[in-house]
C-alpha positions in Angstrom: -22.0 62.0 -18.7 -18.9 62.2 -20.8 -16.5 64.7 -22.3 -18.1 68.1 -22.6 -16.6 70.5 -25.1 -17.8 74.1 -25.4 -18.4 75.7 -28.8 -15.8 78.4 -28.1 -13.1 75.8 -27.6 -14.0 74.3 -31.0 -14.0 77.7 -32.7 -10.6 78.6 -31.2 -9.1 75.3 -32.2 -10.4 75.6 -35.7 -9.0 79.1 -36.1 -5.6 78.2 -34.7 -5.3 74.9 -36.6 -6.7 76.3 -39.8 -4.5 79.4 -39.7 -1.4 77.3 -39.1 -2.3 74.8 -41.7 -3.1 77.4 -44.4 0.1 79.4 -43.6 2.3 76.4 -43.9 0.6 75.1 -47.0 0.8 78.5 -48.8 4.5 78.9 -47.9 5.5 75.6 -49.5 7.6 76.5 -52.4 7.9 74.4 -55.5 11.4 75.7 -56.2 13.1 74.1 -53.2 11.9 70.5 -53.0 13.6 69.6 -49.7 11.9 72.4 -47.8 8.6 71.5 -49.5 8.9 67.9 -48.3 9.8 69.0 -44.8 6.8 71.4 -44.6 4.5 68.7 -46.1 5.8 66.2 -43.6 5.1 68.8 -40.8 1.5 69.1 -41.9 1.0 65.3 -41.9 2.7 65.0 -38.5 0.5 67.9 -37.1 -2.7 66.2 -38.4 -1.7 62.8 -36.9 -0.6 64.4 -33.6 -3.9 66.3 -33.2 -6.0 63.4 -34.3 -4.2 61.1 -31.8 -4.7 63.7 -29.0 -8.5 63.9 -29.8 -8.8 60.1 -29.7 -6.9 59.6 -26.5 -8.7 62.4 -24.7 -12.0 60.8 -25.3 -10.7 57.3 -24.4 -9.1 58.7 -21.2 -12.4 60.3 -20.2 -14.1 57.0 -20.9 -11.6 55.1 -18.7 -11.9 57.6 -15.9 -15.7 57.5 -15.9 -15.8 53.7 -16.1 -13.3 53.2 -13.2 -14.4 55.9 -10.8 -18.1 56.7 -11.3 -19.6 53.4 -10.0 -22.2 53.6 -12.8 -22.7 51.4 -15.8 -19.7 51.3 -18.2 -19.9 53.8 -21.0 -18.3 53.9 -24.4 -17.4 57.1 -26.2 -15.9 55.4 -29.3 -18.8 56.7 -31.5 -18.3 60.3 -30.3 -14.5 60.1 -30.7 -14.8 58.6 -34.2 -17.3 61.4 -35.1 -14.9 64.1 -33.9 -11.9 62.6 -35.7 -13.9 62.2 -38.9 -15.0 65.8 -38.6 -11.4 66.9 -38.0 -10.4 64.9 -41.1 -13.0 66.6 -43.3 -12.0 70.0 -41.9 -8.4 69.2 -42.8 -9.4 68.2 -46.4 -11.4 71.4 -46.8 -8.3 73.4 -45.6 -6.1 71.5 -48.0 -8.4 72.2 -50.9 -8.7 75.9 -49.9 -4.9 76.2 -49.5 -4.3 74.7 -52.9 -6.9 77.1 -54.4 -5.1 80.0 -52.8 -1.8 78.8 -54.0 -3.0 78.5 -57.6 -4.7 81.9 -57.4 -1.4 83.5 -56.1 0.6 81.7 -58.8 -1.8 82.9 -61.6 -1.6 86.5 -60.3 2.2 86.4 -60.2 2.6 85.2 -63.8 
């Protein structure tokens, strides 16, 4: 019992989030500092927003099952933590990949 997520949902989420993250990261210009700060802040807010949604989705499912199933109380904290940690690692990988692409583009342009 618990929150069941299909593999295609994870893949679609990873593609959309990864594409948006890389696009914004690559478009951050070092010439205009104000826009660079705004885009960087947007990436941080996006990460926090999605991480919070993941956490509260799991906790809402836990609450619903515990209050309406009549079974023994469950805890999905371990699963939620695992998903948020995986999401964080994925974001770090995307960040490193985006920085690599930016350096590669910068070295080709000069």
